[in-house]
C-alpha positions as CSV (number, residue, x, y, z in Angstrom):
1,M,-36.4,-9.0,-4.8
2,E,-38.2,-11.7,-3.0
3,P,-38.3,-11.3,0.8
4,K,-37.3,-14.3,2.9
5,I,-40.1,-15.5,5.1
6,H,-39.2,-17.7,8.0
7,R,-41.0,-20.8,9.3
8,P,-43.7,-20.2,11.9
9,Q,-42.7,-19.2,15.4
10,A,-43.0,-21.8,18.1
11,Q,-45.7,-19.8,20.0
12,C,-48.7,-17.6,19.4
13,S,-47.9,-14.0,19.1
14,R,-51.0,-12.9,21.0
15,T,-51.4,-15.5,23.8
16,G,-47.8,-16.8,24.1
17,Q,-49.3,-20.4,24.0
18,P,-47.0,-22.9,22.3
19,F,-48.2,-24.2,19.0
20,Q,-49.0,-27.9,18.7
21,P,-48.6,-29.9,15.4
22,G,-51.9,-29.5,13.5
23,D,-52.9,-26.2,15.1
24,A,-54.7,-23.9,12.7
25,I,-52.6,-20.6,12.6
26,I,-53.0,-17.3,10.8
27,S,-49.7,-15.7,9.7
28,T,-49.4,-12.1,8.8
29,L,-46.6,-10.0,7.3
30,V,-46.5,-6.5,8.9
31,R,-44.4,-3.6,7.6
32,S,-42.1,-2.2,10.2
33,P,-39.0,0.0,10.2
34,E,-36.9,-3.2,10.1
35,G,-38.7,-4.5,7.0
36,L,-41.4,-7.2,6.8
37,V,-42.0,-9.0,10.1
38,R,-44.0,-12.3,10.3
39,T,-46.4,-12.9,13.1
40,D,-48.2,-16.2,13.8
41,T,-51.4,-16.4,15.8
42,L,-53.6,-19.3,16.8
43,A,-56.8,-19.1,14.7
44,T,-58.8,-19.2,17.9
45,A,-56.9,-16.1,19.2
46,W,-57.2,-14.2,15.9
47,T,-58.8,-10.8,16.3
48,G,-57.9,-9.3,13.0
49,A,-54.9,-8.1,11.0
50,A,-52.6,-5.4,12.2
51,E,-53.0,-1.9,10.7
52,K,-49.8,-2.1,8.7
53,S,-50.2,-5.7,7.5
54,V,-49.5,-6.4,3.9
55,A,-50.5,-10.1,3.7
56,R,-52.0,-12.8,5.7
57,W,-52.7,-16.5,5.2
58,R,-54.1,-19.5,7.1
59,S,-52.0,-22.7,7.5
60,T,-51.5,-25.6,9.9
61,F,-48.5,-25.7,12.2
62,P,-46.2,-28.4,10.9
63,K,-44.9,-31.5,12.7
64,P,-41.4,-31.2,14.0
65,D,-40.0,-33.7,11.5
66,A,-41.9,-32.1,8.5
67,T,-39.4,-30.9,5.9
68,G,-41.8,-29.8,3.3
69,A,-41.5,-30.0,-0.4
70,V,-38.1,-29.7,-1.9
71,L,-37.5,-27.7,-5.1
72,A,-35.6,-29.6,-7.9
73,P,-32.0,-28.4,-8.3
74,N,-31.4,-25.9,-11.0
75,D,-28.9,-28.2,-12.7
76,V,-31.5,-30.9,-13.1
77,L,-34.0,-28.4,-14.6
78,L,-31.3,-27.2,-17.0
79,D,-30.7,-30.8,-18.1
80,I,-34.4,-31.2,-18.8
81,I,-34.4,-28.0,-20.9
82,E,-31.6,-29.5,-22.9
83,Q,-33.3,-32.9,-23.2
84,L,-36.5,-31.4,-24.5
85,Q,-34.8,-29.4,-27.2
86,G,-36.3,-30.4,-30.6
87,H,-39.3,-32.3,-29.2
88,Q,-42.1,-30.3,-30.6
89,P,-44.9,-32.0,-28.5
90,E,-42.9,-30.9,-25.4
91,A,-42.5,-27.3,-26.5
92,P,-45.1,-25.9,-24.0
93,L,-43.4,-27.7,-21.1
94,R,-40.0,-26.5,-22.2
95,Y,-41.3,-22.9,-22.6
96,L,-42.9,-22.8,-19.1
97,L,-39.8,-24.4,-17.5
98,A,-37.6,-21.9,-19.1
99,L,-39.7,-19.0,-17.8
100,Q,-39.5,-20.6,-14.3
101,L,-35.7,-20.6,-14.6
102,V,-35.8,-17.0,-15.6
103,R,-37.8,-16.3,-12.5
104,R,-35.2,-18.2,-10.4
105,R,-32.5,-16.0,-12.1
106,V,-30.8,-19.1,-13.5
107,L,-31.5,-17.9,-17.0
108,R,-31.7,-14.4,-18.3
109,F,-33.1,-12.8,-21.5
110,V,-30.4,-12.0,-24.0
111,D,-32.5,-10.0,-26.4
112,Q,-35.6,-7.8,-25.7
113,P,-38.6,-8.8,-27.8
114,T,-38.5,-7.1,-31.2
115,H,-42.1,-8.0,-32.1
116,A,-44.4,-4.9,-32.1
117,S,-47.1,-6.6,-30.2
118,A,-44.8,-7.9,-27.5
119,T,-45.1,-5.8,-24.4
120,S,-44.0,-6.0,-20.8
121,A,-47.7,-6.5,-19.9
122,G,-47.8,-9.9,-21.5
123,P,-45.9,-12.8,-23.2
124,P,-44.6,-12.6,-26.7
125,P,-47.2,-13.8,-29.3
126,I,-47.3,-17.4,-30.4
127,G,-45.0,-17.9,-33.4
128,A,-42.7,-15.0,-32.4
129,E,-39.0,-15.4,-32.6
130,P,-37.7,-17.9,-30.1
131,L,-36.6,-16.5,-26.7
132,R,-32.8,-16.3,-26.4
133,L,-31.9,-17.1,-22.9
134,A,-28.4,-17.1,-21.4
135,C,-27.1,-19.3,-18.5
136,R,-24.0,-17.9,-16.8
137,K,-23.5,-21.1,-14.8
138,R,-23.1,-23.2,-17.9
139,D,-21.8,-20.4,-20.1
140,C,-24.3,-21.1,-22.9
141,E,-27.4,-19.9,-24.6
142,Y,-30.8,-21.6,-25.1
143,L,-33.3,-20.8,-27.8
144,V,-36.8,-21.6,-26.5
145,Q,-39.8,-21.4,-28.8
146,V,-42.7,-19.3,-27.4
147,A,-45.3,-22.1,-26.9
148,P,-48.0,-21.4,-24.3
149,P,-50.0,-24.6,-23.7
150,E,-53.3,-25.0,-25.5
151,P,-56.4,-24.8,-23.2
152,A,-57.2,-28.5,-23.7
153,T,-53.7,-29.6,-22.5
154,A,-52.9,-26.8,-20.0
155,A,-53.9,-28.8,-16.9
156,A,-51.7,-31.8,-17.9
157,V,-48.7,-29.5,-18.8
158,E,-49.2,-27.7,-15.4
159,A,-49.1,-31.0,-13.5
160,R,-46.0,-32.1,-15.3
161,L,-44.3,-28.8,-14.7
162,A,-45.1,-29.0,-11.0
163,A,-43.7,-32.5,-10.8
164,L,-40.5,-31.3,-12.4
165,L,-40.1,-28.2,-10.2
166,W,-40.8,-29.9,-6.9
167,S,-39.1,-33.2,-7.3
168,G,-37.0,-33.2,-10.5
169,D,-38.9,-36.3,-11.6
170,A,-39.0,-37.0,-15.3
171,A,-42.5,-36.0,-16.3
């Protein structure tokens, strides 16, 4: 389960001063009886994390019209998975994209790894049987070859994957 974290509050949790676009703020997640609560504090008013804080990060208060990056729709990403089928040079991109769709719960594993060296602590070995992934939305299965990118091409594959995930652009 991934907790939903809201956008920054309109004012500093310590001083009550309204945030201005471009203000440096420090956000924290604090465990409370109601769950995780986000607090936002001006960096200049920051005195340290609360005792029950579980995470904190520094950011800039957004402009009112800022919408942020938009994730590509799942249907677009599924179309790309289908288009990359059979293109061996694109196997690492297809593999990583499929794993992202598993993380988004669009695809799910049909079979557990049968390879003796495959564990929950790491990915299946290169050359292992293809991953069998099911998509309820399209009522179909995908076979995806286990193909982590080679170190020499990892940065390029990562950049292409990011372009696909955040915009749906053809990479």
